[in-house]
N, C-alpha and C positions, 0 to 999 in steps of 0.2 A: 503495501500499499504507497508504503515510504516513496519505494523509485516512481510509484505512477505519479503521487503528489508533484514528486520533482519533473518530472515529463512533462505534466498537464504545464506546468510552471514558465519551464522552458520556451515552450509552444505558445503560451501566450505573449510572451517577448518577440514574437514576430513580425504579427503586425503591425510593431509600435518600429521595430526595426527597418520595416519595407520602407514604411509613412518617412522614416529619416531620411531616407535614401530620397527617396522621392520629391521630398518637400528643397532640396537644393539644386542648384542649376547642375544640370546633366554635364557629366563629362565626356568631351569627345575624346575620341580614340585618335592615340599618338603613333605617327608613322615608327616603323621599325627601325632603325639606320645602325643598328650596335653591332654592325661586321661591315658597314663604311666608313674604310680609312677615311676620305675625304670630309664625310658628315661630321667626324670626329673632330677631325683635327678645327671646319671651321666653326664649333662646338667650342671647341675651349677658346681660339680668339673671342666668341663671343661673350663666355663666360669670362676669361680676365677683363678684356676691356668692361663689360658692363655691372657683372655680378663682384668683382674681386674687390671690388669698393671700400663694398660694405662686408659680405659676406666673406669666411673664410672658407677653408675647405681642408681643415690640420692634418688629416688622414691621408692629404695627398700632398707627395712633392711633386715639383716639377719635371725632374729627369724621369717621372713616369709616367710622361708623354710619348716618350721614344716608344711606347709600346705603341702608337698609334701612329707612328708613320714616322715622326719628326724628327731629325737631328741635333745635336744640342745645339748647335749653330744655330738652327732656324727656332730653339727655344730662346735662346739667349737671347737673338733680334728682334723677336718680336713677341714675346709673351714675359719677359723678365722686366717688372721695374727697377730703377738706377741700381738699387741698394741690395738686390735680391741676387741669391746666386742659383744655379743649375740643382742644387741637390738642397736646395730649402721647401718647408713647407709653404705650401699656399695660406697663406696670411693677411692680411687687412691691417691697414695702418691704422683703423677708427677704432680708437678706445671702447668698450664699454660702457663707459661714464659717458662719455659723448652721445651715443649712441643711442640713450637710454633717454637723454633728454631733450634730441632731433626727433625722435622717432616713437617715446614710450614706450619702447623697449628694443635689448638687444638682439639683432638680426643672427637668424639660428646657423650656427657652421652646416654648408650645402655638403659634406664628405658622400653622406648618406640617402640625402634629401628626396633620392630617386625612390628609396627603398619607404624612408618614413610614410612618405604618403600616403602607401597604396591603401585602399580601403573595400570593401563590398559593392563599392561604388565603379573602382578601375583600380588599372595598375599607377600604382607614386608617377610614373611617365604621362599618362593616362590627365593626370589631377594636375603635375606643371606645364602640358601643354595644354591648358583648357585656361586653367589659371591667366599662362601672359597674353592670350589671347582676349579676355576678358575685360581689361580695363576700360574705362570711361570717365568726360569728364564729370569732378562734381565740386562745384565750388563751397559746398557744406563742409566741407573736408579738410582740416586742417591743410593738406598736401596738394590739398587741388585735384585726388580723382582718388575714387571706388572701385572696388571691383565682383562681377557678378556672382563666381566664385567664393571669394574669401569677403563678405560686405565686411564694410568702415576698415578695412584693412589699413595698416601704420602705413606698409611700404607704399614711396609713390611708383609709380609708373617708368622704371629705368630704362627702358626701352620703346619711349615714347618717339624719339626723332625718326627711329626706324616705322614706326607702324602710323605716327603723324596723332592727329588729337580728333577720340572721338564721345558721341554721345551718346546714351542710352536712351529708348524713346519703352513707357511702361504705359500698358493701358488698365482700365479698373473693368474687371471682369464680376459676373454674375460667382458667389459661392458656391458650385456643386454640393454641398454637405450643407449648408444653411441656409435658408429664404432670407433675403433681402440684406444679404451682407454681401461687400465686394471685397474682390483679392486686388494687389497689387501687382501685374502679369510683364512680364517682359516681352517689350514688343522690335526689339532689332537693335541697330545699331544704327547713327548720320555719322559721317565721316563730312566732321567738320575743318579738318585743315590737312592736307593729306600729309606724306611721313617721304622721307628717303627711299620706302620699297615700295610697292603694289602690295596687297592685301595677300597675292600668294603668293611672293616673294618673300614676303615677313613670315608668310606660314612655314614658308621652308624652312626661315631661317631659325624660325621657334622649335620645329623638327630636329633640326644641325643641334644646337643648346640642347635637349632634353635629351637627346642621344648621347652625347656625354656625360649630360649629368647621370643618366645612367647607367654607362660606362664607369665615370669613378664613384658607384655605389659599388660595384664589383670589376675589379678593372682584367679581374680572370677567367671571367665568367662565359666568356667562346671558347675557353679552355678549356672550359669546365662541361658543358656543353661536350665538346667534340669529344673528352675523354670518357662522357656517359656514356655518346656514342655503341666504343671500340668495345666498355665493362660489357653494355648488356647482350652484344652480339657475342663477346665470350661466354658470358653467363647461359645464353640461347645455346649456345654448339655445344657446352657443358653438359646441358638438362638434356640434351636427347644424349648425350654418348654416356651416360651415368643411368638414364633409364635403359637403355638397351644393354651395359654392361648385365642394369636388375634381372634384365626379361630372361637372359644369357644362365644366368647365376640361379635364378630357381627354376628352372626350367629342370636342369643339373637336377636341383635336389628331388622336386619331383619327380 
């Protein structure tokens, strides 16, 4: 009876979890470019130029970027700040005290952000991909920006020069669950000022950045998957051999 009660209680939570997922902005599927070296290299460049000013990646060293096809000279000439060395960790010069004063909280470390943001709504890559494409101008916010995925976010739109300035359109619709009540529903974006990139180019650039963040969260994941395939093939062959050996052994016994 105790087990049955626990099961009923767990099932009762399922609708609540479903509503929590459906109540937020839906996540778009991020392009899978984890094996595309050119995309990873472009993503690394975007990360250093636009993210590393405020966010750290304290579990990653610059010289690890050689794993995505960059030479040591390319890292030095294109991705390092003046005082940094190739063997240094990817840290920001922004102090936690200044960050808290300017943004209300210190920006999180992005070393494993692609894993940390995974949920039942989608992968961490899906979350970041949608998040970076959901900013809109909001003069009521201290930073002047808001976000559909993370309402009232404290982080400004770091990529606004690339995407441009957009306004969000909302409409009032009848609440299907309660008569006489309306809901505030998102109805699309309006481009107020164009950016340096077109919409397609910006989405592709964000896809590259997300691919790099995904790779950075586990740099050996491609090798792990390749090794996993060989392990499964070996186990499959071993299973057939053991099965036939077992059949041969018991045949003689019988």
